[in-house]
N, C-alpha and C positions, 0 to 999 in steps of 0.2 A: 545479775548484777553482783558486784563484789561489795565489800563493806564501805569503800570510798564512794560508791555510787556510779561507777563506770560500767558500761555495758560490756560484758565479757563474751556473750554468745547471743546470736540473733537468729531466730527461725521464723518462717512464715508458713501459713497454711490457709486453705480455703475450706469453708463449710458449705455444703450443699444440702438442701432439703430435697431428697429424691422423691419422685412420684411413687407412692406405694403401689405395689403390684395388685391389680384387680380393683383399683379405685374407680375405674371407669364404670364398672357395673354398679357401684353404689350411686353414681350420678344417674345412671340409666334407671335404677330402681326408683329414684325420686322423680324421674321424668322431667328433669330440668331441661330448659330449652337449649338449643345449640349455642346461643351466645353466652349463656351462663356456664355451660360445660367448657367452652373454650377459655373463658376467663379463669375458671377454677383450675383447668389443666395448666394454663400458663402460670398461675400463681404457685403451683407446686414446683415449677421448673426454675423459678427465680431464686438465686442464691442470696445469702445474707449480705454478701459484699455488694459493691456498687455496680459490678459488671453483670450483665444479663446473659444467661446461658440457656437458651431455649432449644431443646432437642425435639422439634416437631415431628420429624420422621419416626423417631422412637415412640413418641406419644401415639401417633396414628397406627403404627405397627402393633403396639401393645393393646390398644383400646378400640380398634375398629369395630368389633361386634357391638360394644356398648354404645359407641357413637352412632352406629346404624340404628339401634333401638331408639335412641334419643331422637334422631332425625325422623324416623318413621312415626314415632308417637307424637312428635310436634306437628308433623304434617297432617296426621289424623285429627288432632285437636284444632288445627287451623282450618281444615275443611269443615269441621262441625261449627266453628264460629262463623265461617262464611255462609253456611246454609242457614244458621239461625238468624243472622242479620238479614239475609234475603227473605226468609220466611215471614219476618215481621215487617218487611218492606222498609227497612231503615237504611239511610245512606252510610257510606264508608265501609262496606263489607270487605273490600280488599285491604284496607288499612287495618281493620281489626284482625283479619286473617294473618297479615304479616306480623302484627304485634304478638298474637298468640303463638305463631311459629317461632319467633325469636326467643320468647320467654317460656314456652312449654306449658307445663301444668300450672305454675304460678300465674302465667299470663292468661290461661283459660279461666282460672278462678277469678282473677281481676276483671276479666271481660264479663263473666256471668254476674258478678256482684256489683258492677259499677253503676247500675241503674235498676229501677223497677221495670219489669217487662209488662207490656200491655196484655190484657185478657184477649184471647182469641175466641170469637164466636162465629158461627156459620152465617154467612150472608143470606138474606131471604131471597135475593134475586139469582145469584150464580151458584149458591151452595158451597162456596169455598170458605175455608176458615180465614177470617180477616181480623186484624187487630182493631179493637174498639177505642183506640185513643185518638180517632179522627172522625170527621163528620160523614165521610163516604167510604165505600168499600175499596180496598186497595187493588182488588182484582178487576171488578167491573166498573167501578166509578159511581155506582148508584148511591144515593144518600140513604143512610140507614133509617128504617122506620122508627118512630118513637116507641118507647116501651109501653105496653098495655097499661091502662089505668086499673088500679086494684082497689080504689076507694080510700086509701090512706094518704093521698097527696094533699099538700097544703098549697093553696093558690093565694099569693099575696097581692 
């Protein structure tokens, strides 16, 4: 601008925040889930202007080993969540497995800490470990025997 306030020269430029090289391994080191990794990867490709420039083939070519580690780690954690849910004979094993797969390690921690887990004790009839948060064994259906009397019980 000159002293009178008129525009004498006009230039335009675009600012892009490029995806740093090797950032995929930092995501994999944290074992974030596939959904979180995709969101973070897309965030790095969005420029500060209003136009969106997502170079997904470049992202996949640059970070496929890290994404493979994230997907494999999330699949293992999802399998562990499914097995734990089935071991305690609780409903929704597939839903919890999908949740853990999508959110990875944070999803696994949320799954493990979302409730108190019942104590497992061996059933007197079938000898399988069964959760003691119900009246009967989850494996054989037999009603659990009452605990033995030790002399300190209070009968009201």
